[in-house]
mmJSON file of the N, C-alpha and C atoms, coordinates in Angstrom:
{"data_MODEL":{"atom_site":{
"group_PDB":["ATOM","ATOM","ATOM","ATOM","ATOM","ATOM","ATOM","ATOM","ATOM","ATOM","ATOM","ATOM","ATOM","ATOM","ATOM","ATOM","ATOM","ATOM","ATOM","ATOM","ATOM","ATOM","ATOM","ATOM","ATOM","ATOM","ATOM","ATOM","ATOM","ATOM","ATOM","ATOM","ATOM","ATOM","ATOM","ATOM","ATOM","ATOM","ATOM","ATOM","ATOM","ATOM","ATOM","ATOM","ATOM","ATOM","ATOM","ATOM","ATOM","ATOM","ATOM","ATOM","ATOM","ATOM","ATOM","ATOM","ATOM","ATOM","ATOM","ATOM","ATOM","ATOM","ATOM","ATOM","ATOM","ATOM","ATOM","ATOM","ATOM","ATOM","ATOM","ATOM","ATOM","ATOM","ATOM","ATOM","ATOM","ATOM","ATOM","ATOM","ATOM","ATOM","ATOM","ATOM","ATOM","ATOM","ATOM","ATOM","ATOM","ATOM","ATOM","ATOM","ATOM","ATOM","ATOM","ATOM","ATOM","ATOM","ATOM","ATOM","ATOM","ATOM","ATOM","ATOM","ATOM","ATOM","ATOM","ATOM","ATOM","ATOM","ATOM","ATOM","ATOM","ATOM","ATOM","ATOM","ATOM","ATOM","ATOM","ATOM","ATOM","ATOM","ATOM","ATOM","ATOM","ATOM","ATOM","ATOM","ATOM","ATOM","ATOM","ATOM","ATOM","ATOM","ATOM","ATOM","ATOM","ATOM","ATOM","ATOM","ATOM","ATOM","ATOM","ATOM","ATOM","ATOM","ATOM","ATOM","ATOM","ATOM","ATOM","ATOM","ATOM","ATOM","ATOM","ATOM","ATOM","ATOM","ATOM"],
"id":[1,2,3,4,5,6,7,8,9,10,11,12,13,14,15,16,17,18,19,20,21,22,23,24,25,26,27,28,29,30,31,32,33,34,35,36,37,38,39,40,41,42,43,44,45,46,47,48,49,50,51,52,53,54,55,56,57,58,59,60,61,62,63,64,65,66,67,68,69,70,71,72,73,74,75,76,77,78,79,80,81,82,83,84,85,86,87,88,89,90,91,92,93,94,95,96,97,98,99,100,101,102,103,104,105,106,107,108,109,110,111,112,113,114,115,116,117,118,119,120,121,122,123,124,125,126,127,128,129,130,131,132,133,134,135,136,137,138,139,140,141,142,143,144,145,146,147,148,149,150,151,152,153,154,155,156,157,158,159],
"type_symbol":["N","C","C","N","C","C","N","C","C","N","C","C","N","C","C","N","C","C","N","C","C","N","C","C","N","C","C","N","C","C","N","C","C","N","C","C","N","C","C","N","C","C","N","C","C","N","C","C","N","C","C","N","C","C","N","C","C","N","C","C","N","C","C","N","C","C","N","C","C","N","C","C","N","C","C","N","C","C","N","C","C","N","C","C","N","C","C","N","C","C","N","C","C","N","C","C","N","C","C","N","C","C","N","C","C","N","C","C","N","C","C","N","C","C","N","C","C","N","C","C","N","C","C","N","C","C","N","C","C","N","C","C","N","C","C","N","C","C","N","C","C","N","C","C","N","C","C","N","C","C","N","C","C","N","C","C","N","C","C"],
"label_atom_id":["N","CA","C","N","CA","C","N","CA","C","N","CA","C","N","CA","C","N","CA","C","N","CA","C","N","CA","C","N","CA","C","N","CA","C","N","CA","C","N","CA","C","N","CA","C","N","CA","C","N","CA","C","N","CA","C","N","CA","C","N","CA","C","N","CA","C","N","CA","C","N","CA","C","N","CA","C","N","CA","C","N","CA","C","N","CA","C","N","CA","C","N","CA","C","N","CA","C","N","CA","C","N","CA","C","N","CA","C","N","CA","C","N","CA","C","N","CA","C","N","CA","C","N","CA","C","N","CA","C","N","CA","C","N","CA","C","N","CA","C","N","CA","C","N","CA","C","N","CA","C","N","CA","C","N","CA","C","N","CA","C","N","CA","C","N","CA","C","N","CA","C","N","CA","C","N","CA","C","N","CA","C","N","CA","C"],
"label_alt_id":[null,null,null,null,null,null,null,null,null,null,null,null,null,null,null,null,null,null,null,null,null,null,null,null,null,null,null,null,null,null,null,null,null,null,null,null,null,null,null,null,null,null,null,null,null,null,null,null,null,null,null,null,null,null,null,null,null,null,null,null,null,null,null,null,null,null,null,null,null,null,null,null,null,null,null,null,null,null,null,null,null,null,null,null,null,null,null,null,null,null,null,null,null,null,null,null,null,null,null,null,null,null,null,null,null,null,null,null,null,null,null,null,null,null,null,null,null,null,null,null,null,null,null,null,null,null,null,null,null,null,null,null,null,null,null,null,null,null,null,null,null,null,null,null,null,null,null,null,null,null,null,null,null,null,null,null,null,null,null],
"label_comp_id":["MET","MET","MET","PRO","PRO","PRO","PHE","PHE","PHE","VAL","VAL","VAL","HIS","HIS","HIS","ASP","ASP","ASP","ARG","ARG","ARG","ASP","ASP","ASP","GLU","GLU","GLU","ASP","ASP","ASP","ALA","ALA","ALA","PHE","PHE","PHE","THR","THR","THR","ALA","ALA","ALA","LEU","LEU","LEU","VAL","VAL","VAL","HIS","HIS","HIS","ARG","ARG","ARG","HIS","HIS","HIS","GLY","GLY","GLY","PRO","PRO","PRO","MET","MET","MET","VAL","VAL","VAL","TYR","TYR","TYR","GLY","GLY","GLY","VAL","VAL","VAL","CYS","CYS","CYS","ARG","ARG","ARG","ARG","ARG","ARG","LEU","LEU","LEU","LEU","LEU","LEU","GLY","GLY","GLY","ASN","ASN","ASN","SER","SER","SER","ALA","ALA","ALA","ASP","ASP","ASP","ALA","ALA","ALA","ASP","ASP","ASP","ASP","ASP","ASP","ALA","ALA","ALA","PHE","PHE","PHE","GLN","GLN","GLN","VAL","VAL","VAL","ALA","ALA","ALA","LEU","LEU","LEU","TYR","TYR","TYR","LEU","LEU","LEU","SER","SER","SER","ALA","ALA","ALA","PRO","PRO","PRO","GLU","GLU","GLU","PRO","PRO","PRO","GLN","GLN","GLN"],
"label_asym_id":["A","A","A","A","A","A","A","A","A","A","A","A","A","A","A","A","A","A","A","A","A","A","A","A","A","A","A","A","A","A","A","A","A","A","A","A","A","A","A","A","A","A","A","A","A","A","A","A","A","A","A","A","A","A","A","A","A","A","A","A","A","A","A","A","A","A","A","A","A","A","A","A","A","A","A","A","A","A","A","A","A","A","A","A","A","A","A","A","A","A","A","A","A","A","A","A","A","A","A","A","A","A","A","A","A","A","A","A","A","A","A","A","A","A","A","A","A","A","A","A","A","A","A","A","A","A","A","A","A","A","A","A","A","A","A","A","A","A","A","A","A","A","A","A","A","A","A","A","A","A","A","A","A","A","A","A","A","A","A"],
"label_entity_id":["1","1","1","1","1","1","1","1","1","1","1","1","1","1","1","1","1","1","1","1","1","1","1","1","1","1","1","1","1","1","1","1","1","1","1","1","1","1","1","1","1","1","1","1","1","1","1","1","1","1","1","1","1","1","1","1","1","1","1","1","1","1","1","1","1","1","1","1","1","1","1","1","1","1","1","1","1","1","1","1","1","1","1","1","1","1","1","1","1","1","1","1","1","1","1","1","1","1","1","1","1","1","1","1","1","1","1","1","1","1","1","1","1","1","1","1","1","1","1","1","1","1","1","1","1","1","1","1","1","1","1","1","1","1","1","1","1","1","1","1","1","1","1","1","1","1","1","1","1","1","1","1","1","1","1","1","1","1","1"],
"label_seq_id":[1,1,1,2,2,2,3,3,3,4,4,4,5,5,5,6,6,6,7,7,7,8,8,8,9,9,9,10,10,10,11,11,11,12,12,12,13,13,13,14,14,14,15,15,15,16,16,16,17,17,17,18,18,18,19,19,19,20,20,20,21,21,21,22,22,22,23,23,23,24,24,24,25,25,25,26,26,26,27,27,27,28,28,28,29,29,29,30,30,30,31,31,31,32,32,32,33,33,33,34,34,34,35,35,35,36,36,36,37,37,37,38,38,38,39,39,39,40,40,40,41,41,41,42,42,42,43,43,43,44,44,44,45,45,45,46,46,46,47,47,47,48,48,48,49,49,49,50,50,50,51,51,51,52,52,52,53,53,53],
"pdbx_PDB_ins_code":[null,null,null,null,null,null,null,null,null,null,null,null,null,null,null,null,null,null,null,null,null,null,null,null,null,null,null,null,null,null,null,null,null,null,null,null,null,null,null,null,null,null,null,null,null,null,null,null,null,null,null,null,null,null,null,null,null,null,null,null,null,null,null,null,null,null,null,null,null,null,null,null,null,null,null,null,null,null,null,null,null,null,null,null,null,null,null,null,null,null,null,null,null,null,null,null,null,null,null,null,null,null,null,null,null,null,null,null,null,null,null,null,null,null,null,null,null,null,null,null,null,null,null,null,null,null,null,null,null,null,null,null,null,null,null,null,null,null,null,null,null,null,null,null,null,null,null,null,null,null,null,null,null,null,null,null,null,null,null],
"Cartn_x":[-74.01,-72.788,-71.981,-71.031,-70.017,-69.433,-69.06,-68.399,-69.479,-70.603,-71.612,-72.14,-72.203,-72.743,-71.629,-70.502,-69.469,-68.326,-68.203,-66.925,-65.884,-66.012,-64.896,-63.935,-62.571,-61.546,-61.215,-61.162,-61.157,-62.128,-63.403,-64.498,-64.333,-63.847,-63.474,-62.416,-61.347,-60.382,-60.873,-61.661,-62.371,-63.215,-64.043,-64.839,-63.998,-62.912,-62.024,-61.358,-60.98,-60.436,-61.472,-62.679,-63.881,-64.243,-64.493,-65.073,-64.339,-62.934,-62.078,-61.815,-61.537,-61.187,-62.413,-63.566,-64.812,-65.015,-64.824,-65.098,-63.974,-62.728,-61.685,-61.971,-62.525,-62.878,-63.971,-64.718,-65.902,-65.218,-64.396,-63.604,-63.005,-62.229,-61.584,-62.475,-63.479,-64.505,-64.998,-65.565,-66.08,-65.19,-63.952,-63.027,-62.1,-61.912,-61.011,-59.5,-59.049,-57.588,-57.214,-56.06,-55.654,-55.512,-54.91,-54.742,-55.973,-56.931,-58.245,-58.861,-58.9,-59.294,-58.694,-57.422,-56.812,-57.258,-57.464,-57.999,-59.411,-60.263,-61.694,-61.785,-61.009,-61.05,-60.491,-59.51,-59.005,-60.26,-60.802,-61.769,-62.937,-63.457,-64.446,-64.104,-62.734,-62.316,-62.388,-61.858,-61.845,-63.155,-64.314,-65.53,-66.212,-65.66,-66.269,-65.345,-64.257,-63.434,-64.096,-63.785,-64.173,-63.424,-64.141,-63.581,-62.674,-61.612,-60.567,-61.373,-61.0,-61.647,-60.721],
"Cartn_y":[159.106,158.482,158.793,159.649,160.02,158.916,157.851,156.73,156.255,155.873,155.247,156.181,157.446,158.342,158.839,159.201,160.017,159.007,157.804,156.966,157.651,158.418,159.196,158.38,158.343,157.496,157.657,158.955,159.219,158.636,158.659,158.03,156.459,155.97,154.608,154.005,155.049,154.675,154.667,155.751,155.858,154.518,153.989,153.037,151.647,151.497,150.448,150.374,151.622,151.614,151.535,152.019,151.582,150.351,149.541,148.368,147.383,147.515,146.433,145.307,145.729,144.762,143.801,144.237,143.49,142.508,143.038,142.247,140.991,141.525,140.403,139.446,139.868,138.919,138.028,138.263,137.57,136.483,137.013,136.159,134.968,135.435,134.458,133.405,133.806,132.932,131.89,132.622,131.554,130.665,131.123,130.399,129.38,129.976,129.292,129.274,129.895,130.193,131.504,131.83,133.394,133.437,132.566,132.537,132.966,131.865,132.101,133.363,133.814,135.103,136.07,136.235,137.247,137.456,136.277,136.285,136.881,136.361,136.683,138.372,138.723,140.095,141.122,140.674,141.196,141.506,140.237,140.315,141.236,141.116,142.096,143.402,143.759,145.213,145.56,144.624,144.88,145.136,144.442,144.574,145.755,146.335,147.644,148.868,148.721,149.831,150.713,151.944,152.881,152.451,152.554,152.24,153.414,153.041,154.156,155.182,156.39,157.375,157.948],
"Cartn_z":[7.166,7.329,6.241,6.399,5.26,4.448,5.023,4.282,3.377,3.784,2.801,1.721,1.985,1.103,0.174,0.695,-0.08,-0.339,0.214,0.09,0.462,1.738,2.269,3.027,2.612,2.89,4.603,4.842,6.395,7.321,6.674,7.483,7.416,6.445,6.364,7.322,7.465,8.381,9.854,10.096,11.516,11.697,10.627,10.76,11.118,10.455,10.582,12.098,12.426,13.78,14.888,14.776,15.692,15.678,14.483,14.506,14.123,13.696,13.14,14.31,15.465,16.524,16.683,16.732,16.914,15.718,14.392,13.306,13.314,13.713,13.796,14.696,15.948,17.073,16.604,15.807,15.362,14.333,13.554,12.604,13.282,14.217,15.06,15.669,16.385,16.995,16.014,14.743,13.842,13.371,13.067,12.092,12.906,14.103,15.065,14.917,13.978,13.912,13.335,13.584,13.311,11.714,11.052,9.591,8.86,9.162,8.292,8.841,10.069,10.47,9.845,9.691,9.014,7.586,6.815,5.435,5.538,6.341,6.387,6.628,7.607,8.032,6.745,6.162,4.916,3.902,3.728,2.72,3.091,4.327,4.789,4.555,4.861,4.552,3.205,2.305,0.903,0.346,0.815,0.236,0.618,1.877,2.218,2.139,1.382,1.169,0.013,0.12,-0.987,-2.383,-3.351,-4.822,-5.206,-5.842,-6.315,-7.272,-7.215,-8.027,-9.194],
"occupancy":[1.0,1.0,1.0,1.0,1.0,1.0,1.0,1.0,1.0,1.0,1.0,1.0,1.0,1.0,1.0,1.0,1.0,1.0,1.0,1.0,1.0,1.0,1.0,1.0,1.0,1.0,1.0,1.0,1.0,1.0,1.0,1.0,1.0,1.0,1.0,1.0,1.0,1.0,1.0,1.0,1.0,1.0,1.0,1.0,1.0,1.0,1.0,1.0,1.0,1.0,1.0,1.0,1.0,1.0,1.0,1.0,1.0,1.0,1.0,1.0,1.0,1.0,1.0,1.0,1.0,1.0,1.0,1.0,1.0,1.0,1.0,1.0,1.0,1.0,1.0,1.0,1.0,1.0,1.0,1.0,1.0,1.0,1.0,1.0,1.0,1.0,1.0,1.0,1.0,1.0,1.0,1.0,1.0,1.0,1.0,1.0,1.0,1.0,1.0,1.0,1.0,1.0,1.0,1.0,1.0,1.0,1.0,1.0,1.0,1.0,1.0,1.0,1.0,1.0,1.0,1.0,1.0,1.0,1.0,1.0,1.0,1.0,1.0,1.0,1.0,1.0,1.0,1.0,1.0,1.0,1.0,1.0,1.0,1.0,1.0,1.0,1.0,1.0,1.0,1.0,1.0,1.0,1.0,1.0,1.0,1.0,1.0,1.0,1.0,1.0,1.0,1.0,1.0,1.0,1.0,1.0,1.0,1.0,1.0],
"B_iso_or_equiv":[0.0,0.0,0.0,0.0,0.0,0.0,0.0,0.0,0.0,0.0,0.0,0.0,0.0,0.0,0.0,0.0,0.0,0.0,0.0,0.0,0.0,0.0,0.0,0.0,0.0,0.0,0.0,0.0,0.0,0.0,0.0,0.0,0.0,0.0,0.0,0.0,0.0,0.0,0.0,0.0,0.0,0.0,0.0,0.0,0.0,0.0,0.0,0.0,0.0,0.0,0.0,0.0,0.0,0.0,0.0,0.0,0.0,0.0,0.0,0.0,0.0,0.0,0.0,0.0,0.0,0.0,0.0,0.0,0.0,0.0,0.0,0.0,0.0,0.0,0.0,0.0,0.0,0.0,0.0,0.0,0.0,0.0,0.0,0.0,0.0,0.0,0.0,0.0,0.0,0.0,0.0,0.0,0.0,0.0,0.0,0.0,0.0,0.0,0.0,0.0,0.0,0.0,0.0,0.0,0.0,0.0,0.0,0.0,0.0,0.0,0.0,0.0,0.0,0.0,0.0,0.0,0.0,0.0,0.0,0.0,0.0,0.0,0.0,0.0,0.0,0.0,0.0,0.0,0.0,0.0,0.0,0.0,0.0,0.0,0.0,0.0,0.0,0.0,0.0,0.0,0.0,0.0,0.0,0.0,0.0,0.0,0.0,0.0,0.0,0.0,0.0,0.0,0.0,0.0,0.0,0.0,0.0,0.0,0.0],
"pdbx_formal_charge":[null,null,null,null,null,null,null,null,null,null,null,null,null,null,null,null,null,null,null,null,null,null,null,null,null,null,null,null,null,null,null,null,null,null,null,null,null,null,null,null,null,null,null,null,null,null,null,null,null,null,null,null,null,null,null,null,null,null,null,null,null,null,null,null,null,null,null,null,null,null,null,null,null,null,null,null,null,null,null,null,null,null,null,null,null,null,null,null,null,null,null,null,null,null,null,null,null,null,null,null,null,null,null,null,null,null,null,null,null,null,null,null,null,null,null,null,null,null,null,null,null,null,null,null,null,null,null,null,null,null,null,null,null,null,null,null,null,null,null,null,null,null,null,null,null,null,null,null,null,null,null,null,null,null,null,null,null,null,null],
"auth_seq_id":[1,1,1,2,2,2,3,3,3,4,4,4,5,5,5,6,6,6,7,7,7,8,8,8,9,9,9,10,10,10,11,11,11,12,12,12,13,13,13,14,14,14,15,15,15,16,16,16,17,17,17,18,18,18,19,19,19,20,20,20,21,21,21,22,22,22,23,23,23,24,24,24,25,25,25,26,26,26,27,27,27,28,28,28,29,29,29,30,30,30,31,31,31,32,32,32,33,33,33,34,34,34,35,35,35,36,36,36,37,37,37,38,38,38,39,39,39,40,40,40,41,41,41,42,42,42,43,43,43,44,44,44,45,45,45,46,46,46,47,47,47,48,48,48,49,49,49,50,50,50,51,51,51,52,52,52,53,53,53],
"auth_comp_id":["MET","MET","MET","PRO","PRO","PRO","PHE","PHE","PHE","VAL","VAL","VAL","HIS","HIS","HIS","ASP","ASP","ASP","ARG","ARG","ARG","ASP","ASP","ASP","GLU","GLU","GLU","ASP","ASP","ASP","ALA","ALA","ALA","PHE","PHE","PHE","THR","THR","THR","ALA","ALA","ALA","LEU","LEU","LEU","VAL","VAL","VAL","HIS","HIS","HIS","ARG","ARG","ARG","HIS","HIS","HIS","GLY","GLY","GLY","PRO","PRO","PRO","MET","MET","MET","VAL","VAL","VAL","TYR","TYR","TYR","GLY","GLY","GLY","VAL","VAL","VAL","CYS","CYS","CYS","ARG","ARG","ARG","ARG","ARG","ARG","LEU","LEU","LEU","LEU","LEU","LEU","GLY","GLY","GLY","ASN","ASN","ASN","SER","SER","SER","ALA","ALA","ALA","ASP","ASP","ASP","ALA","ALA","ALA","ASP","ASP","ASP","ASP","ASP","ASP","ALA","ALA","ALA","PHE","PHE","PHE","GLN","GLN","GLN","VAL","VAL","VAL","ALA","ALA","ALA","LEU","LEU","LEU","TYR","TYR","TYR","LEU","LEU","LEU","SER","SER","SER","ALA","ALA","ALA","PRO","PRO","PRO","GLU","GLU","GLU","PRO","PRO","PRO","GLN","GLN","GLN"],
"auth_asym_id":["A","A","A","A","A","A","A","A","A","A","A","A","A","A","A","A","A","A","A","A","A","A","A","A","A","A","A","A","A","A","A","A","A","A","A","A","A","A","A","A","A","A","A","A","A","A","A","A","A","A","A","A","A","A","A","A","A","A","A","A","A","A","A","A","A","A","A","A","A","A","A","A","A","A","A","A","A","A","A","A","A","A","A","A","A","A","A","A","A","A","A","A","A","A","A","A","A","A","A","A","A","A","A","A","A","A","A","A","A","A","A","A","A","A","A","A","A","A","A","A","A","A","A","A","A","A","A","A","A","A","A","A","A","A","A","A","A","A","A","A","A","A","A","A","A","A","A","A","A","A","A","A","A","A","A","A","A","A","A"],
"auth_atom_id":["N","CA","C","N","CA","C","N","CA","C","N","CA","C","N","CA","C","N","CA","C","N","CA","C","N","CA","C","N","CA","C","N","CA","C","N","CA","C","N","CA","C","N","CA","C","N","CA","C","N","CA","C","N","CA","C","N","CA","C","N","CA","C","N","CA","C","N","CA","C","N","CA","C","N","CA","C","N","CA","C","N","CA","C","N","CA","C","N","CA","C","N","CA","C","N","CA","C","N","CA","C","N","CA","C","N","CA","C","N","CA","C","N","CA","C","N","CA","C","N","CA","C","N","CA","C","N","CA","C","N","CA","C","N","CA","C","N","CA","C","N","CA","C","N","CA","C","N","CA","C","N","CA","C","N","CA","C","N","CA","C","N","CA","C","N","CA","C","N","CA","C","N","CA","C","N","CA","C","N","CA","C","N","CA","C"],
"pdbx_PDB_model_num":[1,1,1,1,1,1,1,1,1,1,1,1,1,1,1,1,1,1,1,1,1,1,1,1,1,1,1,1,1,1,1,1,1,1,1,1,1,1,1,1,1,1,1,1,1,1,1,1,1,1,1,1,1,1,1,1,1,1,1,1,1,1,1,1,1,1,1,1,1,1,1,1,1,1,1,1,1,1,1,1,1,1,1,1,1,1,1,1,1,1,1,1,1,1,1,1,1,1,1,1,1,1,1,1,1,1,1,1,1,1,1,1,1,1,1,1,1,1,1,1,1,1,1,1,1,1,1,1,1,1,1,1,1,1,1,1,1,1,1,1,1,1,1,1,1,1,1,1,1,1,1,1,1,1,1,1,1,1,1]
}}}
């Protein structure tokens, strides 16, 4: 997995495009409203984003 091993930004973008809708959907179902789901989704992406080099 290029993203995990190399912190590849293009791989991260592909990961978000592929799995983002599912992650956001889970956030919506668990939290019940879009504002909280938006926040949770952003935190999830932030925690999995590559660190600046």
